[in-house]
SEKOLBA-673065 format. One line per field, with one value per residue (C-alpha): residue number from 1; residue in three letters; z, x, y. Coordinates in Angstrom, 1 decimal. Each point is the difference from the previous one (the first is absolute). Last residue first. Layout:
BEGIN
seq	(NUM|...)
type	(ALA|...)
z	(Z|...)
x	(X|...)
y	(Y|...)
***
This chain:
BEGIN
seq	(391|390|389|388|387|386|385|384|383|382|381|380|379|378|377|376|375|374|373|372|371|370|369|368|367|366|365|364|363|362|361|360|359|358|357|356|355|354|353|352|351|350|349|348|347|346|345|344|343|342|341|340|339|338|337|336|335|334|333|332|331|330|329|328|327|326|325|324|323|322|321|320|319|318|317|316|315|314|313|312|311|310|309|308|307|306|305|304|303|302|301|300|299|298|297|296|295|294|293|292|291|290|289|288|287|286|285|284|283|282|281|280|279|278|277|276|275|274|273|272|271|270|269|268|267|266|265|264|263|262|261|260|259|258|257|256|255|254|253|252|251|250|249|248|247|246|245|244|243|242|241|240|239|238|237|236|235|234|233|232|231|230|229|228|227|226|225|224|223|222|221|220|219|218|217|216|215|214|213|212|211|210|209|208|207|206|205|204|203|202|201|200|199|198|197|196|195|194|193|192|191|190|189|188|187|186|185|184|183|182|181|180|179|178|177|176|175|174|173|172|171|170|169|168|167|166|165|164|163|162|161|160|159|158|157|156|155|154|153|152|151|150|149|148|147|146|145|144|143|142|141|140|139|138|137|136|135|134|133|132|131|130|129|128|127|126|125|124|123|122|121|120|119|118|117|116|115|114|113|112|111|110|109|108|107|106|105|104|103|102|101|100|99|98|97|96|95|94|93|92|91|90|89|88|87|86|85|84|83|82|81|80|79|78|77|76|75|74|73|72|71|70|69|68|67|66|65|64|63|62|61|60|59|58|57|56|55|54|53|52|51|50|49|48|47|46|45|44|43|42|41|40|39|38|37|36|35|34|33|32|31|30|29|28|27|26|25|24|23|22|21|20|19|18|17|16|15|14|13|12|11|10|9|8|7|6|5|4|3|2|1)
type	(UNK|UNK|UNK|UNK|UNK|UNK|UNK|UNK|UNK|UNK|UNK|UNK|UNK|UNK|UNK|UNK|UNK|UNK|UNK|UNK|UNK|UNK|UNK|UNK|UNK|UNK|UNK|UNK|UNK|UNK|UNK|UNK|UNK|UNK|UNK|UNK|UNK|UNK|UNK|UNK|UNK|UNK|UNK|UNK|UNK|UNK|UNK|UNK|UNK|UNK|UNK|UNK|UNK|UNK|UNK|UNK|UNK|UNK|UNK|UNK|UNK|UNK|UNK|UNK|UNK|UNK|UNK|UNK|UNK|UNK|UNK|UNK|UNK|UNK|UNK|UNK|UNK|UNK|UNK|UNK|UNK|UNK|UNK|UNK|UNK|UNK|UNK|UNK|UNK|UNK|UNK|UNK|UNK|UNK|UNK|UNK|UNK|UNK|UNK|UNK|UNK|UNK|UNK|UNK|UNK|UNK|UNK|UNK|UNK|UNK|UNK|UNK|UNK|UNK|UNK|UNK|UNK|UNK|UNK|UNK|UNK|UNK|UNK|UNK|UNK|UNK|UNK|UNK|UNK|UNK|UNK|UNK|UNK|UNK|UNK|UNK|UNK|UNK|UNK|UNK|UNK|UNK|UNK|UNK|UNK|UNK|UNK|UNK|UNK|UNK|UNK|UNK|UNK|UNK|UNK|UNK|UNK|UNK|UNK|UNK|UNK|UNK|UNK|UNK|UNK|UNK|UNK|UNK|UNK|UNK|UNK|UNK|UNK|UNK|UNK|UNK|UNK|UNK|UNK|UNK|UNK|UNK|UNK|UNK|UNK|UNK|UNK|UNK|UNK|UNK|UNK|UNK|UNK|UNK|UNK|UNK|UNK|UNK|UNK|UNK|UNK|UNK|UNK|UNK|UNK|UNK|UNK|UNK|UNK|UNK|UNK|UNK|UNK|UNK|UNK|UNK|UNK|UNK|UNK|UNK|UNK|UNK|UNK|UNK|UNK|UNK|UNK|UNK|UNK|UNK|UNK|UNK|UNK|UNK|UNK|UNK|UNK|UNK|UNK|UNK|UNK|UNK|UNK|UNK|UNK|UNK|UNK|UNK|UNK|UNK|UNK|UNK|UNK|UNK|UNK|UNK|UNK|UNK|UNK|UNK|UNK|UNK|UNK|UNK|UNK|UNK|UNK|UNK|UNK|UNK|UNK|UNK|UNK|UNK|UNK|UNK|UNK|UNK|UNK|UNK|UNK|UNK|UNK|UNK|UNK|UNK|UNK|UNK|UNK|UNK|UNK|UNK|UNK|UNK|UNK|UNK|UNK|UNK|UNK|UNK|UNK|UNK|UNK|UNK|UNK|UNK|UNK|UNK|UNK|UNK|UNK|UNK|UNK|UNK|UNK|UNK|UNK|UNK|UNK|UNK|UNK|UNK|UNK|UNK|UNK|UNK|UNK|UNK|UNK|UNK|UNK|UNK|UNK|UNK|UNK|UNK|UNK|UNK|UNK|UNK|UNK|UNK|UNK|UNK|UNK|UNK|UNK|UNK|UNK|UNK|UNK|UNK|UNK|UNK|UNK|UNK|UNK|UNK|UNK|UNK|UNK|UNK|UNK|UNK|UNK|UNK|UNK|UNK|UNK|UNK|UNK|UNK|UNK|UNK|UNK|UNK|UNK|UNK|UNK|UNK|UNK|UNK|UNK|UNK|UNK|UNK|UNK|UNK|UNK|UNK|UNK)
z	(-88.2|3.3|2.0|3.7|3.1|3.2|3.4|2.8|1.6|-2.9|1.0|1.2|-2.4|-1.7|-0.7|-1.2|-2.5|-1.4|0.0|-2.0|-2.3|-1.2|-1.9|-2.2|-2.0|-1.9|-3.3|-1.8|-3.6|-1.3|-2.3|-1.9|1.3|-1.0|3.7|0.4|0.8|2.6|3.1|0.5|2.2|3.5|2.8|3.6|3.4|3.0|3.0|3.3|3.5|0.9|0.7|2.2|-1.8|1.7|-1.2|-3.6|-2.9|-2.9|-3.5|-2.9|-3.5|-2.0|-3.0|-2.6|-2.6|-3.5|-1.5|-3.1|1.7|-1.6|1.5|3.5|1.3|-2.3|2.7|1.9|3.4|3.4|2.9|3.2|3.0|3.6|1.3|3.4|1.0|3.0|-1.3|0.1|-3.3|-1.7|1.4|-1.0|-3.5|-0.5|1.4|-2.6|-2.9|-1.3|0.2|-2.6|0.8|0.9|-1.3|-3.2|-0.4|-1.3|2.1|-0.4|3.2|2.5|3.4|2.9|2.9|3.5|1.8|-2.3|-3.1|-1.5|1.5|-1.5|-3.4|0.2|0.5|-3.0|-2.1|1.0|-1.0|-3.2|-0.9|0.3|2.1|-0.7|1.4|3.3|3.3|2.7|3.5|2.7|2.3|2.6|-2.5|2.1|0.0|-1.9|0.0|3.3|0.3|-1.8|-2.1|-0.7|3.3|-1.8|1.0|-1.2|-3.4|-0.4|0.8|-2.6|-2.6|0.2|-3.2|0.6|-2.1|0.3|3.7|-0.9|2.2|-2.4|0.7|-3.6|-0.1|0.9|-3.0|-2.3|1.5|-0.9|-3.8|-1.7|-2.1|-2.6|-0.6|0.9|2.9|-0.7|2.8|2.8|3.5|2.2|3.4|-0.1|3.0|1.4|-2.3|-2.0|0.3|-1.9|-3.1|-2.1|0.5|-0.3|-2.8|-2.1|-1.5|-1.3|2.8|-0.7|3.0|-0.5|2.2|-2.6|-1.8|-0.8|-2.9|-0.3|-3.8|0.3|2.7|-2.3|-2.9|2.2|1.6|-3.4|-1.2|3.2|-0.2|-3.5|0.9|3.1|-2.2|-2.3|3.0|1.0|3.6|1.1|3.1|0.7|3.3|0.5|3.1|0.1|2.1|-2.9|-2.0|2.9|0.5|-3.7|-0.6|2.9|-2.3|-1.5|-3.8|0.0|2.5|-2.6|-2.7|2.5|0.7|-3.7|-0.7|2.8|-1.5|-3.5|1.1|-3.1|1.8|3.8|1.4|3.7|0.0|3.5|1.4|3.3|1.7|1.9|3.1|0.4|-0.8|2.3|-0.1|-3.2|-1.6|1.0|-1.5|-3.1|-0.5|0.1|-2.4|-2.3|0.1|-1.0|-2.8|-1.2|0.0|-2.3|-2.1|-0.4|-1.2|-2.4|-1.2|-0.9|1.6|-2.7|0.5|1.2|0.6|-0.8|-2.9|-1.2|0.1|-2.1|-2.6|-0.1|-0.6|-1.3|0.1|3.8|0.4|-2.3|2.0|3.2|-1.7|-0.8|3.7|0.3|3.4|-0.4|-3.6|-1.4|-1.1|1.9|-1.0|-3.7|-1.1|3.1|-0.6|-3.6|1.2|2.7|-2.4|-2.7|2.6|1.5|-3.5|-0.7|3.4|-0.3|-3.4|-3.0|-1.0|-3.2|-2.5|-1.1|2.7|2.9|-1.0|-0.1|3.6|1.2|-1.4|1.4|3.5|-0.1|-1.4|2.6|2.7|-1.0|1.9|-3.4|0.9|0.1|-3.5|-1.3|1.4|-1.5|-3.4|0.3|0.6|-3.0|-2.1|0.7|1.3|-2.4|1.3|3.8|0.8|-2.8|1.1|3.5|-1.1|-1.9|3.1)
x	(-72.7|0.5|-3.2|0.8|-1.9|2.0|-1.1|1.7|3.4|2.4|3.6|0.4|2.7|-2.6|-2.1|3.0|0.8|-3.5|-0.1|3.3|-1.0|-3.4|1.6|1.8|-3.1|0.7|1.5|-1.0|0.6|-2.2|0.9|-2.8|-1.1|-3.7|-1.0|2.7|3.7|2.5|-2.1|-2.3|-3.0|1.2|-2.6|1.2|-1.2|2.3|-1.6|-0.6|-1.0|3.6|-0.2|3.0|3.2|1.7|-2.8|1.3|-0.7|-2.4|0.0|-2.3|1.0|-3.2|-1.4|-2.7|0.1|0.5|1.5|2.0|3.4|1.1|-3.2|1.2|0.1|-2.8|-2.6|2.1|1.4|-1.7|2.4|-1.4|2.2|0.8|-2.2|1.4|0.8|-1.1|-3.5|-3.2|0.4|1.5|-2.7|-2.7|1.4|-0.1|-3.5|-1.0|1.2|-3.5|-1.1|2.6|2.1|3.6|0.1|-1.5|2.6|2.6|3.1|3.6|1.8|2.0|0.4|2.1|1.8|0.7|-1.9|1.4|-2.1|-0.4|-3.5|-1.1|1.5|-2.0|-3.1|0.8|0.8|-3.3|-2.0|1.9|-0.4|-3.8|-1.2|-1.2|-2.1|-0.5|0.8|-2.6|1.2|-0.8|-2.3|1.2|0.2|0.9|-2.7|0.9|2.2|1.6|3.3|3.4|-1.0|2.1|-0.8|-0.8|-3.7|-0.3|1.6|-2.5|-2.9|1.2|0.6|-3.4|0.1|3.7|3.1|0.0|0.9|3.4|1.4|2.8|1.3|0.9|-3.0|-2.2|1.3|-0.7|-3.5|-1.0|0.2|1.3|-2.0|1.7|1.4|3.6|1.6|2.0|2.5|2.0|0.6|2.4|1.6|-0.8|0.4|-3.4|-0.4|3.1|-0.3|-3.3|1.5|0.6|-3.5|-2.3|2.2|-0.5|3.3|3.3|1.9|2.6|2.2|1.9|2.8|1.4|3.2|2.4|1.0|-3.3|-0.1|0.9|-2.7|-2.7|1.0|-0.3|-3.3|-1.6|1.2|-1.1|-3.5|-0.5|1.0|-2.3|-2.9|0.5|0.1|-3.5|-1.2|1.8|1.9|2.5|1.8|2.3|2.2|1.0|2.8|2.5|-2.5|-0.3|3.7|0.6|-2.9|0.5|0.1|-3.3|-0.6|1.1|-2.8|-2.6|1.5|0.1|-3.7|-1.0|2.1|-1.9|-3.3|0.9|1.5|-0.8|-3.1|0.5|-3.3|0.9|2.5|1.6|2.5|1.8|2.1|3.0|0.9|3.4|-1.1|-3.0|-1.9|1.8|-0.9|-3.6|-0.3|1.8|-2.4|-3.0|1.6|0.8|-3.6|-1.4|2.5|-0.5|-3.8|0.3|2.7|-2.1|-3.0|2.4|1.3|-3.4|-0.9|-0.5|-3.3|-0.3|-3.6|0.8|-2.4|1.1|3.6|-0.7|-2.0|2.7|2.8|2.3|0.0|-0.1|2.6|2.3|-0.7|1.0|3.1|1.0|-0.2|2.7|1.6|2.5|0.3|3.2|2.7|2.9|-1.3|-0.2|1.5|-1.4|-3.5|0.2|1.0|-2.6|-2.6|0.7|0.0|-3.3|-1.5|1.0|-1.2|-3.4|-0.8|0.5|-3.0|-1.7|0.2|-1.6|-2.7|2.1|2.9|-2.4|-1.2|3.6|0.8|-3.2|0.7|3.5|-1.2|-2.8|2.6|2.1|3.3|1.8|2.3|-3.1|-1.0|3.5|0.0|-3.3|1.1|3.2|-1.9|-2.1|3.1|1.0|3.6|2.8|0.8|-0.4|3.1|-0.6|-3.5|1.2|2.6|-2.6|-2.3)
y	(-11.1|-1.8|-0.4|0.0|-1.0|0.5|-1.3|1.9|0.1|-0.2|0.3|-3.6|-1.1|-2.1|3.1|2.0|-2.8|0.0|3.8|0.1|-2.8|1.3|2.9|-2.5|-0.9|-3.2|1.1|3.2|0.7|-2.7|-2.9|-1.6|-3.4|0.5|0.4|2.7|-0.3|1.2|-0.8|2.9|0.5|-0.6|0.0|0.3|-1.2|0.4|-1.6|1.6|-1.3|-0.4|-3.7|-1.0|-0.8|-2.9|-2.3|0.0|2.4|-0.1|1.5|-0.9|1.2|0.1|-1.9|0.3|-2.8|1.4|-3.1|-0.9|-0.2|3.3|1.5|-0.8|3.6|1.0|0.4|2.4|-1.0|0.7|0.6|-1.5|0.8|-0.7|-2.8|-1.0|-3.6|-2.1|-0.6|2.1|1.8|-3.1|-2.4|2.4|0.3|-3.8|-0.1|2.6|-2.1|-0.9|3.6|1.0|3.1|-0.8|-3.6|1.2|2.7|-2.5|-0.1|1.4|-0.6|2.2|-1.7|1.4|-1.5|1.4|-2.9|-2.7|-0.7|-3.5|-0.5|3.4|-1.1|-3.2|2.0|2.1|-3.1|-1.7|3.1|0.5|-3.7|0.1|-2.9|-3.5|-2.8|1.7|-1.8|-0.2|0.7|-2.7|1.9|2.5|2.8|3.0|2.6|3.2|3.0|-0.5|1.9|0.0|-3.0|-3.2|-1.7|-3.3|0.0|3.6|-0.8|-2.9|2.3|2.5|-2.7|-1.7|-2.2|-0.8|0.3|3.8|-0.3|-1.4|-2.7|-1.1|-3.5|-1.0|-2.4|3.0|1.8|-2.9|-0.4|3.5|-0.5|3.1|2.6|2.1|3.5|-0.9|1.9|3.3|0.1|1.6|-1.2|2.0|-0.5|-3.7|-2.3|-1.0|-3.0|-0.8|-3.8|-0.1|1.6|-3.2|-1.5|3.0|1.4|-3.1|-0.9|1.4|1.7|2.6|1.1|3.3|1.4|2.4|-0.6|2.8|2.2|1.7|-0.5|-3.6|-0.3|1.5|-2.3|-3.1|1.3|0.4|-3.4|-1.7|1.6|-1.1|-3.6|0.1|1.3|-3.1|-2.3|1.4|-0.2|3.1|1.0|2.8|0.2|3.0|0.3|3.6|1.6|0.1|2.1|2.4|0.4|0.6|2.3|2.4|3.1|-1.2|-0.2|-3.6|-0.8|1.1|-2.2|-2.9|0.4|0.3|-3.2|-1.8|1.1|-1.1|-3.4|-2.1|-1.4|0.6|-1.3|-0.2|2.9|0.1|2.4|-0.9|2.6|-1.1|2.1|1.6|3.6|-0.1|3.3|1.1|-3.3|0.3|3.5|-1.2|-2.9|2.4|2.5|-2.9|-1.2|3.4|0.3|-3.5|0.2|3.0|-1.7|-3.2|2.1|1.8|-3.4|-1.4|-3.3|-2.6|-1.9|-3.6|-1.3|-3.6|-0.2|3.4|-1.0|-3.1|2.1|2.7|-2.5|2.7|3.8|0.4|-2.7|2.0|3.1|-1.9|-1.2|3.6|0.9|2.7|-0.1|2.8|1.0|-1.7|2.4|-1.6|-3.5|0.5|-3.3|-1.8|1.3|-1.2|-3.4|-0.1|1.3|-2.6|-2.8|1.2|0.1|-3.6|-1.1|1.7|-1.3|2.3|2.1|-1.0|2.8|3.3|0.5|-1.4|2.4|2.9|-0.9|-0.1|3.4|1.4|-1.4|1.5|3.4|0.2|-0.7|3.0|-0.1|0.6|-3.0|-2.2|1.1|-0.6|-3.5|-0.7|1.3|-2.0|-3.2|0.9|0.4|-3.6|0.2|0.6|3.4|-0.1|1.9|2.5|0.8|0.4|2.5|2.0|0.1)
***
């Protein structure tokens, strides 16, 4: 770290603090350094900080931490009121790493099965790219990393131009570190408009959708026939042939469109539509869509549709505490129609994230003992329903 401090001498000391924290691989230190900066002075605007970080990263390139999301931490410490209104919350790196490891294992299996095939990865609410960076970090730990990375076509979408700038900086630094360019397409715009051409093609969809409601008419205008957009979603799904077997009477009347729908529900259904038969979804969603009576039709469509529920990993209540919310969330996993329903779902409860509800650091990060069972299950080694509480 001493060499890095010398190379970035002359930079704002708070930038150096944030770089040092990211090099220590402690996310709590990074978030804390950025929060202290926000308390003592006005944070620089995104472009100014991006320029500083790109220059500092270039100066210390050989020692750069792979895929550090400093700009995501900056976003988390700034514009909290705006982000809260738009339901955007910084996805913790250890959550990204857990999803990344599971997703990398899935992509590797597909790559080994068909080495010459292209593998489409879609992130519909990319933000600064935290989940994509976690995926690439996980792939870099594999012996087959070079061939697998070169087989990927990555599509990252976000409606915010600022987020697209953050994502571009993170990806530029990452590709400099890798030494070659990845096949990445970044799309600034409404995900439901820009991702429509990719339906039925994705090997992997990952995401942390915003915690807001969206107008249903906009998604219909973008030609998405999602059951959640209608007042009788199960019947609509039945009439469109979206269910494995009859789970309700087809709606023979003109379907009535809702006024709005939870973004998480719409993003999950969009992810299902994007999925190819051997694809997989891993998304962070609020627990309300998994338990509330109002969202029961959504769950019925999922359970009876042409995808298989594989996992629900409950996250601690303090997961998004740095963003000022204690919303309860889980990692929801689904697989495409090529995987027949096994009759089992991996359920796990994690109770540590790296900090407590008062933002004090804890010794344990996200429970790592969940990962082996999660990966074994997706590999087909778990034959019965498993309910696990990780302590």
